[in-house]
N, CA, C, O and the ligand as a Tripos MOL2 file, in Angstrom:
@<TRIPOS>MOLECULE
protein
  249   247    63     0     0
PROTEIN
NO_CHARGES

@<TRIPOS>ATOM
      1 N           6.6600  -33.4120  -14.3670 N.3       1 MET1
      2 CA          7.5740  -34.1610  -15.2640 C.3       1 MET1
      3 C           7.8090  -33.4220  -16.5930 C.2       1 MET1
      4 O           6.9300  -32.7160  -17.0860 O.2       1 MET1
      5 N           8.9480  -33.5890  -17.1280 N.am      2 ALA2
      6 CA          9.2800  -32.8010  -18.3100 C.3       2 ALA2
      7 C          10.1180  -33.6800  -19.1930 C.2       2 ALA2
      8 O          10.9640  -34.4050  -18.6690 O.2       2 ALA2
      9 N           9.9460  -33.6690  -20.5090 N.am      3 THR3
     10 CA         10.8420  -34.4170  -21.3620 C.3       3 THR3
     11 C          11.9380  -33.5180  -21.6850 C.2       3 THR3
     12 O          11.7240  -32.3560  -22.0300 O.2       3 THR3
     13 N          13.1830  -34.0470  -21.5770 N.am      4 VAL4
     14 CA         14.4270  -33.2460  -21.9110 C.3       4 VAL4
     15 C          15.1850  -34.1090  -22.8630 C.2       4 VAL4
     16 O          14.9190  -35.2950  -23.0580 O.2       4 VAL4
     17 N          16.1370  -33.4500  -23.4390 N.am      5 THR5
     18 CA         17.0400  -34.0830  -24.4710 C.3       5 THR5
     19 C          18.3860  -34.2780  -23.8570 C.2       5 THR5
     20 O          18.9990  -33.3560  -23.3180 O.2       5 THR5
     21 N          18.8540  -35.5700  -23.9580 N.am      6 ASP6
     22 CA         20.2590  -35.8230  -23.6230 C.3       6 ASP6
     23 C          21.1050  -35.1900  -24.6140 C.2       6 ASP6
     24 O          21.0990  -35.5370  -25.7950 O.2       6 ASP6
     25 N          21.9080  -34.1680  -24.0960 N.am      7 PRO7
     26 CA         22.7130  -33.3520  -25.0670 C.3       7 PRO7
     27 C          23.8220  -34.1800  -25.7990 C.2       7 PRO7
     28 O          24.3300  -33.7420  -26.8310 O.2       7 PRO7
     29 N          24.1850  -35.3550  -25.2680 N.am      8 VAL8
     30 CA         25.2680  -36.0340  -25.8540 C.3       8 VAL8
     31 C          24.7760  -36.9780  -26.9940 C.2       8 VAL8
     32 O          25.2790  -36.9760  -28.1170 O.2       8 VAL8
     33 N          23.7550  -37.7780  -26.6100 N.am      9 CYS9
     34 CA         23.2420  -38.7290  -27.6900 C.3       9 CYS9
     35 C          21.9490  -38.2510  -28.2920 C.2       9 CYS9
     36 O          21.5330  -38.8110  -29.3060 O.2       9 CYS9
     37 N          21.3020  -37.2910  -27.7630 N.am     10 GLY10
     38 CA         20.0620  -36.7430  -28.3950 C.3      10 GLY10
     39 C          18.8430  -37.4820  -27.9910 C.2      10 GLY10
     40 O          17.7540  -37.2210  -28.5040 O.2      10 GLY10
     41 N          18.9930  -38.3960  -27.0880 N.am     11 MET11
     42 CA         17.7690  -39.2080  -26.6390 C.3      11 MET11
     43 C          16.7790  -38.3550  -25.8960 C.2      11 MET11
     44 O          17.2050  -37.5010  -25.1180 O.2      11 MET11
     45 N          15.5530  -38.5150  -26.0710 N.am     12 GLN12
     46 CA         14.5360  -37.8920  -25.2920 C.3      12 GLN12
     47 C          14.2740  -38.6770  -24.0750 C.2      12 GLN12
     48 O          14.0000  -39.8750  -24.1600 O.2      12 GLN12
     49 N          14.3460  -38.0470  -22.9150 N.am     13 ILE13
     50 CA         14.2360  -38.7700  -21.6300 C.3      13 ILE13
     51 C          13.2980  -37.8900  -20.7480 C.2      13 ILE13
     52 O          13.1000  -36.6890  -20.9330 O.2      13 ILE13
     53 N          12.7580  -38.6420  -19.7790 N.am     14 ASP14
     54 CA         11.9520  -37.9070  -18.7540 C.3      14 ASP14
     55 C          12.9420  -37.4090  -17.7690 C.2      14 ASP14
     56 O          13.8400  -38.1460  -17.3610 O.2      14 ASP14
     57 N          12.8040  -36.1360  -17.3570 N.am     15 SER15
     58 CA         13.8040  -35.6320  -16.4040 C.3      15 SER15
     59 C          13.7410  -36.3500  -15.1140 C.2      15 SER15
     60 O          14.7610  -36.4170  -14.4260 O.2      15 SER15
     61 N          12.6500  -36.8880  -14.7280 N.am     16 SER16
     62 CA         12.5420  -37.6710  -13.3900 C.3      16 SER16
     63 C          13.1630  -39.0860  -13.5150 C.2      16 SER16
     64 O          13.4650  -39.7440  -12.5200 O.2      16 SER16
     65 N          13.3310  -39.5000  -14.7230 N.am     17 GLN17
     66 CA         13.9760  -40.8370  -14.9350 C.3      17 GLN17
     67 C          15.3670  -40.7450  -15.4930 C.2      17 GLN17
     68 O          15.9470  -41.7820  -15.8130 O.2      17 GLN17
     69 N          15.9200  -39.6140  -15.6250 N.am     18 ALA18
     70 CA         17.2940  -39.4900  -16.0320 C.3      18 ALA18
     71 C          18.2210  -40.2850  -15.1650 C.2      18 ALA18
     72 O          18.0890  -40.3020  -13.9410 O.2      18 ALA18
     73 N          19.2050  -40.9770  -15.8280 N.am     19 ALA19
     74 CA         20.1500  -41.7670  -15.0900 C.3      19 ALA19
     75 C          21.1690  -40.9220  -14.4010 C.2      19 ALA19
     76 O          21.7760  -41.3160  -13.4050 O.2      19 ALA19
     77 N          21.3500  -39.7120  -14.9680 N.am     20 ALA20
     78 CA         22.4770  -38.8170  -14.4940 C.3      20 ALA20
     79 C          22.1230  -37.4000  -14.8180 C.2      20 ALA20
     80 O          21.4110  -37.1660  -15.7950 O.2      20 ALA20
     81 N          22.5770  -36.4440  -14.0560 N.am     21 GLN21
     82 CA         22.3890  -34.9470  -14.3480 C.3      21 GLN21
     83 C          23.4960  -34.2220  -13.8210 C.2      21 GLN21
     84 O          24.2400  -34.6280  -12.9280 O.2      21 GLN21
     85 N          23.5750  -33.0520  -14.4580 N.am     22 THR22
     86 CA         24.6670  -32.0940  -13.9480 C.3      22 THR22
     87 C          24.1780  -30.6720  -14.1810 C.2      22 THR22
     88 O          23.2370  -30.4270  -14.9360 O.2      22 THR22
     89 N          24.7970  -29.8150  -13.5570 N.am     23 VAL23
     90 CA         24.4610  -28.3610  -13.7310 C.3      23 VAL23
     91 C          25.7380  -27.6920  -14.3680 C.2      23 VAL23
     92 O          26.8390  -27.7440  -13.8180 O.2      23 VAL23
     93 N          25.5240  -27.1090  -15.4760 N.am     24 HIS24
     94 CA         26.7140  -26.3330  -16.0920 C.3      24 HIS24
     95 C          26.2250  -25.0110  -16.4160 C.2      24 HIS24
     96 O          25.1830  -24.8540  -17.0520 O.2      24 HIS24
     97 N          27.0220  -23.9470  -15.9530 N.am     25 ASP25
     98 CA         26.7280  -22.6060  -16.1840 C.3      25 ASP25
     99 C          25.2630  -22.2050  -15.7310 C.2      25 ASP25
    100 O          24.5960  -21.3780  -16.3520 O.2      25 ASP25
    101 N          24.8290  -22.8470  -14.6200 N.am     26 GLY26
    102 CA         23.5240  -22.4720  -14.0970 C.3      26 GLY26
    103 C          22.4030  -23.1670  -14.6860 C.2      26 GLY26
    104 O          21.2560  -22.9360  -14.3020 O.2      26 GLY26
    105 N          22.6710  -24.0300  -15.6240 N.am     27 LYS27
    106 CA         21.5150  -24.7610  -16.2880 C.3      27 LYS27
    107 C          21.6790  -26.2310  -16.0380 C.2      27 LYS27
    108 O          22.8030  -26.7330  -16.0260 O.2      27 LYS27
    109 N          20.5580  -26.9560  -15.8340 N.am     28 ALA28
    110 CA         20.5430  -28.3630  -15.5450 C.3      28 ALA28
    111 C          20.4790  -29.1980  -16.8190 C.2      28 ALA28
    112 O          19.6810  -28.9200  -17.7140 O.2      28 ALA28
    113 N          21.3480  -30.2500  -16.8960 N.am     29 TYR29
    114 CA         21.3480  -31.1280  -18.0810 C.3      29 TYR29
    115 C          21.1010  -32.5430  -17.5940 C.2      29 TYR29
    116 O          21.5290  -32.9600  -16.5180 O.2      29 TYR29
    117 N          20.3720  -33.2690  -18.4650 N.am     30 PHE30
    118 CA         19.9180  -34.6790  -18.0480 C.3      30 PHE30
    119 C          20.5250  -35.6490  -19.0060 C.2      30 PHE30
    120 O          20.6860  -35.3470  -20.1890 O.2      30 PHE30
    121 N          20.8720  -36.8320  -18.5070 N.am     31 PHE31
    122 CA         21.5100  -37.8020  -19.3830 C.3      31 PHE31
    123 C          20.7980  -39.1590  -19.2390 C.2      31 PHE31
    124 O          20.2360  -39.4600  -18.1870 O.2      31 PHE31
    125 N          20.8260  -39.9150  -20.2290 N.am     32 CYS32
    126 CA         20.2940  -41.2340  -20.2700 C.3      32 CYS32
    127 C          21.1630  -42.2200  -19.3760 C.2      32 CYS32
    128 O          20.6730  -43.2090  -18.8310 O.2      32 CYS32
    129 N          22.4070  -41.8810  -19.2860 N.am     33 SER33
    130 CA         23.2930  -42.7730  -18.5740 C.3      33 SER33
    131 C          24.4950  -42.0500  -17.9810 C.2      33 SER33
    132 O          24.7510  -40.9070  -18.3610 O.2      33 SER33
    133 N          25.1970  -42.6210  -17.1260 N.am     34 GLU34
    134 CA         26.4310  -42.0790  -16.5340 C.3      34 GLU34
    135 C          27.4240  -41.8510  -17.5980 C.2      34 GLU34
    136 O          28.1910  -40.8900  -17.5410 O.2      34 GLU34
    137 N          27.4370  -42.6370  -18.4960 N.am     35 GLU35
    138 CA         28.4340  -42.6330  -19.6140 C.3      35 GLU35
    139 C          28.2660  -41.2730  -20.3890 C.2      35 GLU35
    140 O          29.2600  -40.6150  -20.6970 O.2      35 GLU35
    141 N          27.0070  -40.8710  -20.6940 N.am     36 CYS36
    142 CA         26.6970  -39.6970  -21.4200 C.3      36 CYS36
    143 C          27.1590  -38.4880  -20.5500 C.2      36 CYS36
    144 O          27.6780  -37.4930  -21.0560 O.2      36 CYS36
    145 N          26.9570  -38.6190  -19.3190 N.am     37 ARG37
    146 CA         27.3570  -37.4630  -18.4390 C.3      37 ARG37
    147 C          28.9000  -37.2590  -18.4960 C.2      37 ARG37
    148 O          29.4410  -36.1550  -18.5630 O.2      37 ARG37
    149 N          29.4980  -38.3730  -18.4620 N.am     38 LYS38
    150 CA         31.0170  -38.2950  -18.4900 C.3      38 LYS38
    151 C          31.5250  -37.6190  -19.7580 C.2      38 LYS38
    152 O          32.4430  -36.7980  -19.7570 O.2      38 LYS38
    153 N          30.8610  -38.0240  -20.8410 N.am     39 ILE39
    154 CA         31.3060  -37.5730  -22.1840 C.3      39 ILE39
    155 C          31.0490  -36.0470  -22.2080 C.2      39 ILE39
    156 O          31.8660  -35.2670  -22.6970 O.2      39 ILE39
    157 N          29.8200  -35.6390  -21.6320 N.am     40 PHE40
    158 CA         29.4630  -34.2220  -21.6510 C.3      40 PHE40
    159 C          30.4830  -33.3990  -20.7880 C.2      40 PHE40
    160 O          30.9250  -32.3150  -21.1690 O.2      40 PHE40
    161 N          30.8060  -33.9540  -19.6720 N.am     41 LEU41
    162 CA         31.7610  -33.1550  -18.8000 C.3      41 LEU41
    163 C          33.1370  -32.9560  -19.3370 C.2      41 LEU41
    164 O          33.8730  -32.0500  -18.9460 O.2      41 LEU41
    165 N          33.4920  -33.9130  -20.3290 N.am     42 GLU42
    166 CA         34.7800  -33.7170  -20.8210 C.3      42 GLU42
    167 C          34.8100  -32.4940  -21.8830 C.2      42 GLU42
    168 O          35.8670  -31.9110  -22.1240 O.2      42 GLU42
    169 N          33.6520  -32.1590  -22.4700 N.am     43 ASN43
    170 CA         33.6390  -31.1180  -23.3570 C.3      43 ASN43
    171 C          32.2330  -30.5000  -23.4800 C.2      43 ASN43
    172 O          31.5870  -30.5930  -24.5230 O.2      43 ASN43
    173 N          31.7720  -29.8560  -22.3660 N.am     44 PRO44
    174 CA         30.4170  -29.3350  -22.3060 C.3      44 PRO44
    175 C          30.0860  -28.4980  -23.3920 C.2      44 PRO44
    176 O          29.0200  -28.6410  -23.9890 O.2      44 PRO44
    177 N          30.9870  -27.5580  -23.7260 N.am     45 GLU45
    178 CA         30.5900  -26.5160  -24.8000 C.3      45 GLU45
    179 C          30.2280  -27.0790  -26.1020 C.2      45 GLU45
    180 O          29.3850  -26.5120  -26.7980 O.2      45 GLU45
    181 N          30.8550  -28.2450  -26.5080 N.am     46 ALA46
    182 CA         30.4870  -28.8080  -27.7770 C.3      46 ALA46
    183 C          29.1300  -29.2010  -27.8320 C.2      46 ALA46
    184 O          28.4940  -29.0150  -28.8690 O.2      46 ALA46
    185 N          28.5490  -29.7860  -26.7160 N.am     47 TYR47
    186 CA         27.1900  -30.3470  -26.7020 C.3      47 TYR47
    187 C          26.2120  -29.2460  -26.4500 C.2      47 TYR47
    188 O          25.1270  -29.3060  -27.0300 O.2      47 TYR47
    189 N          26.4730  -28.2430  -25.6480 N.am     48 ILE48
    190 CA         25.4980  -27.2270  -25.3760 C.3      48 ILE48
    191 C          25.2120  -26.3460  -26.6230 C.2      48 ILE48
    192 O          24.0610  -26.0730  -26.9640 O.2      48 ILE48
    193 N          26.3450  -25.9030  -27.3040 N.am     49 ASN49
    194 CA         26.1880  -25.1240  -28.4870 C.3      49 ASN49
    195 C          25.3780  -25.8730  -29.5520 C.2      49 ASN49
    196 O          24.5950  -25.2640  -30.2820 O.2      49 ASN49
    197 N          25.5570  -27.1040  -29.6310 N.am     50 GLN50
    198 CA         24.9190  -27.9680  -30.6980 C.3      50 GLN50
    199 C          23.5400  -27.9400  -30.4920 C.2      50 GLN50
    200 O          22.8560  -27.8910  -31.5150 O.2      50 GLN50
    201 N          22.9120  -27.9610  -29.3180 N.am     51 HIS51
    202 CA         21.4370  -28.1570  -29.1700 C.3      51 HIS51
    203 C          20.7180  -26.9150  -28.7100 C.2      51 HIS51
    204 O          19.4870  -26.9090  -28.7060 O.2      51 HIS51
    205 N          21.4080  -25.8700  -28.3240 N.am     52 GLU52
    206 CA         20.6780  -24.7360  -27.7470 C.3      52 GLU52
    207 C          19.8150  -24.0780  -28.8470 C.2      52 GLU52
    208 O          18.6980  -23.6280  -28.5920 O.2      52 GLU52
    209 N          20.3690  -24.0350  -30.0820 N.am     53 ASP53
    210 CA         19.6290  -23.4130  -31.2410 C.3      53 ASP53
    211 C          18.2440  -24.1790  -31.4420 C.2      53 ASP53
    212 O          17.2290  -23.6210  -31.8600 O.2      53 ASP53
    213 N          18.3240  -25.4790  -31.1050 N.am     54 LEU54
    214 CA         17.1400  -26.3380  -31.5100 C.3      54 LEU54
    215 C          16.1000  -26.2740  -30.3970 C.2      54 LEU54
    216 O          14.9160  -26.5340  -30.6090 O.2      54 LEU54
    217 N          16.5770  -25.9200  -29.2090 N.am     55 GLN55
    218 CA         15.5840  -26.0630  -28.1160 C.3      55 GLN55
    219 C          14.9010  -24.7150  -27.9170 C.2      55 GLN55
    220 O          14.2010  -24.2200  -28.8000 O.2      55 GLN55
    221 N          15.1150  -24.1430  -26.7640 N.am     56 ASP56
    222 CA         14.4400  -22.8660  -26.3540 C.3      56 ASP56
    223 C          15.2200  -21.6460  -26.2990 C.2      56 ASP56
    224 O          15.1110  -20.8300  -25.3830 O.2      56 ASP56
    225 N          16.0840  -21.5140  -27.3810 N.am     57 ALA57
    226 CA         16.8050  -20.3190  -27.4350 C.3      57 ALA57
    227 C          15.8590  -19.1200  -27.8490 C.2      57 ALA57
    228 O          15.0670  -19.2410  -28.7830 O.2      57 ALA57
    229 N          15.9630  -18.0970  -27.2010 N.am     58 PRO58
    230 CA         15.1660  -16.8830  -27.5460 C.3      58 PRO58
    231 C          15.3860  -16.3840  -28.9950 C.2      58 PRO58
    232 O          16.5170  -16.2720  -29.4680 O.2      58 PRO58
    233 N          14.2910  -16.0970  -29.6580 N.am     59 ILE59
    234 CA         14.3720  -15.5410  -31.0430 C.3      59 ILE59
    235 C          14.9290  -14.1220  -30.9660 C.2      59 ILE59
    236 O          14.3100  -13.2740  -30.3230 O.2      59 ILE59
    237 N          16.0560  -13.8280  -31.5860 N.am     60 PRO60
    238 CA         16.4880  -12.5190  -31.5280 C.3      60 PRO60
    239 C          15.7640  -11.5430  -32.3800 C.2      60 PRO60
    240 O          15.5240  -11.7780  -33.5640 O.2      60 PRO60
    241 N          15.4270  -10.4850  -31.8000 N.am     61 LEU61
    242 CA         14.6470   -9.4820  -32.5680 C.3      61 LEU61
    243 C          15.5580   -8.6060  -33.3880 C.2      61 LEU61
    244 O          16.6720   -8.3050  -32.9600 O.2      61 LEU61
    245 N          15.1120   -8.1860  -34.5620 N.am     62 PRO62
    246 CA         15.9740   -7.4520  -35.3580 C.3      62 PRO62
    247 C          16.2270   -6.0400  -34.8180 C.2      62 PRO62
    248 O          16.9750   -5.2730  -35.4240 O.2      62 PRO62
    249 ZN         22.5890  -40.5060  -23.6700 Zn       63 ZN63
@<TRIPOS>BOND
     1     1     2 1
     2     2     3 1
     3     3     4 2
     4     3     5 am
     5     5     6 1
     6     6     7 1
     7     7     8 2
     8     7     9 am
     9     9    10 1
    10    10    11 1
    11    11    12 2
    12    11    13 am
    13    13    14 1
    14    14    15 1
    15    15    16 2
    16    15    17 am
    17    17    18 1
    18    18    19 1
    19    19    20 2
    20    19    21 am
    21    21    22 1
    22    22    23 1
    23    23    24 2
    24    23    25 am
    25    25    26 1
    26    26    27 1
    27    27    28 2
    28    27    29 am
    29    29    30 1
    30    30    31 1
    31    31    32 2
    32    31    33 am
    33    33    34 1
    34    34    35 1
    35    35    36 2
    36    35    37 am
    37    37    38 1
    38    38    39 1
    39    39    40 2
    40    39    41 am
    41    41    42 1
    42    42    43 1
    43    43    44 2
    44    43    45 am
    45    45    46 1
    46    46    47 1
    47    47    48 2
    48    47    49 am
    49    49    50 1
    50    50    51 1
    51    51    52 2
    52    51    53 am
    53    53    54 1
    54    54    55 1
    55    55    56 2
    56    55    57 am
    57    57    58 1
    58    58    59 1
    59    59    60 2
    60    59    61 am
    61    61    62 1
    62    62    63 1
    63    63    64 2
    64    63    65 am
    65    65    66 1
    66    66    67 1
    67    67    68 2
    68    67    69 am
    69    69    70 1
    70    70    71 1
    71    71    72 2
    72    71    73 am
    73    73    74 1
    74    74    75 1
    75    75    76 2
    76    75    77 am
    77    77    78 1
    78    78    79 1
    79    79    80 2
    80    79    81 am
    81    81    82 1
    82    82    83 1
    83    83    84 2
    84    83    85 am
    85    85    86 1
    86    86    87 1
    87    87    88 2
    88    87    89 am
    89    89    90 1
    90    90    91 1
    91    91    92 2
    92    91    93 am
    93    93    94 1
    94    94    95 1
    95    95    96 2
    96    95    97 am
    97    97    98 1
    98    98    99 1
    99    99   100 2
   100    99   101 am
   101   101   102 1
   102   102   103 1
   103   103   104 2
   104   103   105 am
   105   105   106 1
   106   106   107 1
   107   107   108 2
   108   107   109 am
   109   109   110 1
   110   110   111 1
   111   111   112 2
   112   111   113 am
   113   113   114 1
   114   114   115 1
   115   115   116 2
   116   115   117 am
   117   117   118 1
   118   118   119 1
   119   119   120 2
   120   119   121 am
   121   121   122 1
   122   122   123 1
   123   123   124 2
   124   123   125 am
   125   125   126 1
   126   126   127 1
   127   127   128 2
   128   127   129 am
   129   129   130 1
   130   130   131 1
   131   131   132 2
   132   131   133 am
   133   133   134 1
   134   134   135 1
   135   135   136 2
   136   135   137 am
   137   137   138 1
   138   138   139 1
   139   139   140 2
   140   139   141 am
   141   141   142 1
   142   142   143 1
   143   143   144 2
   144   143   145 am
   145   145   146 1
   146   146   147 1
   147   147   148 2
   148   147   149 am
   149   149   150 1
   150   150   151 1
   151   151   152 2
   152   151   153 am
   153   153   154 1
   154   154   155 1
   155   155   156 2
   156   155   157 am
   157   157   158 1
   158   158   159 1
   159   159   160 2
   160   159   161 am
   161   161   162 1
   162   162   163 1
   163   163   164 2
   164   163   165 am
   165   165   166 1
   166   166   167 1
   167   167   168 2
   168   167   169 am
   169   169   170 1
   170   170   171 1
   171   171   172 2
   172   171   173 am
   173   173   174 1
   174   174   175 1
   175   175   176 2
   176   175   177 am
   177   177   178 1
   178   178   179 1
   179   179   180 2
   180   179   181 am
   181   181   182 1
   182   182   183 1
   183   183   184 2
   184   183   185 am
   185   185   186 1
   186   186   187 1
   187   187   188 2
   188   187   189 am
   189   189   190 1
   190   190   191 1
   191   191   192 2
   192   191   193 am
   193   193   194 1
   194   194   195 1
   195   195   196 2
   196   195   197 am
   197   197   198 1
   198   198   199 1
   199   199   200 2
   200   199   201 am
   201   201   202 1
   202   202   203 1
   203   203   204 2
   204   203   205 am
   205   205   206 1
   206   206   207 1
   207   207   208 2
   208   207   209 am
   209   209   210 1
   210   210   211 1
   211   211   212 2
   212   211   213 am
   213   213   214 1
   214   214   215 1
   215   215   216 2
   216   215   217 am
   217   217   218 1
   218   218   219 1
   219   219   220 2
   220   219   221 am
   221   221   222 1
   222   222   223 1
   223   223   224 2
   224   223   225 am
   225   225   226 1
   226   226   227 1
   227   227   228 2
   228   227   229 am
   229   229   230 1
   230   230   231 1
   231   231   232 2
   232   231   233 am
   233   233   234 1
   234   234   235 1
   235   235   236 2
   236   235   237 am
   237   237   238 1
   238   238   239 1
   239   239   240 2
   240   239   241 am
   241   241   242 1
   242   242   243 1
   243   243   244 2
   244   243   245 am
   245   245   246 1
   246   246   247 1
   247   247   248 2
@<TRIPOS>SUBSTRUCTURE
     1 MET1         2 RESIDUE 1 A MET
     2 ALA2         6 RESIDUE 1 A ALA
     3 THR3        10 RESIDUE 1 A THR
     4 VAL4        14 RESIDUE 1 A VAL
     5 THR5        18 RESIDUE 1 A THR
     6 ASP6        22 RESIDUE 1 A ASP
     7 PRO7        26 RESIDUE 1 A PRO
     8 VAL8        30 RESIDUE 1 A VAL
     9 CYS9        34 RESIDUE 1 A CYS
    10 GLY10       38 RESIDUE 1 A GLY
    11 MET11       42 RESIDUE 1 A MET
    12 GLN12       46 RESIDUE 1 A GLN
    13 ILE13       50 RESIDUE 1 A ILE
    14 ASP14       54 RESIDUE 1 A ASP
    15 SER15       58 RESIDUE 1 A SER
    16 SER16       62 RESIDUE 1 A SER
    17 GLN17       66 RESIDUE 1 A GLN
    18 ALA18       70 RESIDUE 1 A ALA
    19 ALA19       74 RESIDUE 1 A ALA
    20 ALA20       78 RESIDUE 1 A ALA
    21 GLN21       82 RESIDUE 1 A GLN
    22 THR22       86 RESIDUE 1 A THR
    23 VAL23       90 RESIDUE 1 A VAL
    24 HIS24       94 RESIDUE 1 A HIS
    25 ASP25       98 RESIDUE 1 A ASP
    26 GLY26      102 RESIDUE 1 A GLY
    27 LYS27      106 RESIDUE 1 A LYS
    28 ALA28      110 RESIDUE 1 A ALA
    29 TYR29      114 RESIDUE 1 A TYR
    30 PHE30      118 RESIDUE 1 A PHE
    31 PHE31      122 RESIDUE 1 A PHE
    32 CYS32      126 RESIDUE 1 A CYS
    33 SER33      130 RESIDUE 1 A SER
    34 GLU34      134 RESIDUE 1 A GLU
    35 GLU35      138 RESIDUE 1 A GLU
    36 CYS36      142 RESIDUE 1 A CYS
    37 ARG37      146 RESIDUE 1 A ARG
    38 LYS38      150 RESIDUE 1 A LYS
    39 ILE39      154 RESIDUE 1 A ILE
    40 PHE40      158 RESIDUE 1 A PHE
    41 LEU41      162 RESIDUE 1 A LEU
    42 GLU42      166 RESIDUE 1 A GLU
    43 ASN43      170 RESIDUE 1 A ASN
    44 PRO44      174 RESIDUE 1 A PRO
    45 GLU45      178 RESIDUE 1 A GLU
    46 ALA46      182 RESIDUE 1 A ALA
    47 TYR47      186 RESIDUE 1 A TYR
    48 ILE48      190 RESIDUE 1 A ILE
    49 ASN49      194 RESIDUE 1 A ASN
    50 GLN50      198 RESIDUE 1 A GLN
    51 HIS51      202 RESIDUE 1 A HIS
    52 GLU52      206 RESIDUE 1 A GLU
    53 ASP53      210 RESIDUE 1 A ASP
    54 LEU54      214 RESIDUE 1 A LEU
    55 GLN55      218 RESIDUE 1 A GLN
    56 ASP56      222 RESIDUE 1 A ASP
    57 ALA57      226 RESIDUE 1 A ALA
    58 PRO58      230 RESIDUE 1 A PRO
    59 ILE59      234 RESIDUE 1 A ILE
    60 PRO60      238 RESIDUE 1 A PRO
    61 LEU61      242 RESIDUE 1 A LEU
    62 PRO62      246 RESIDUE 1 A PRO
    63 ZN63       249 GROUP 0 **** ****
């Protein structure tokens, strides 16, 4: 089990208990509800870019 962040509303959810999920650009995204998934699918880039910096983006070496 893993805790993931709903990219739309920012809620922390367990990936095994996510109400919805999708794969975008080869990466899985989990959502607290079908509503959040719909919102995400309307404009995925907006939500991906917003949260990637905060999660596990690799630290660029100088
Ligand atoms: Zn949500």
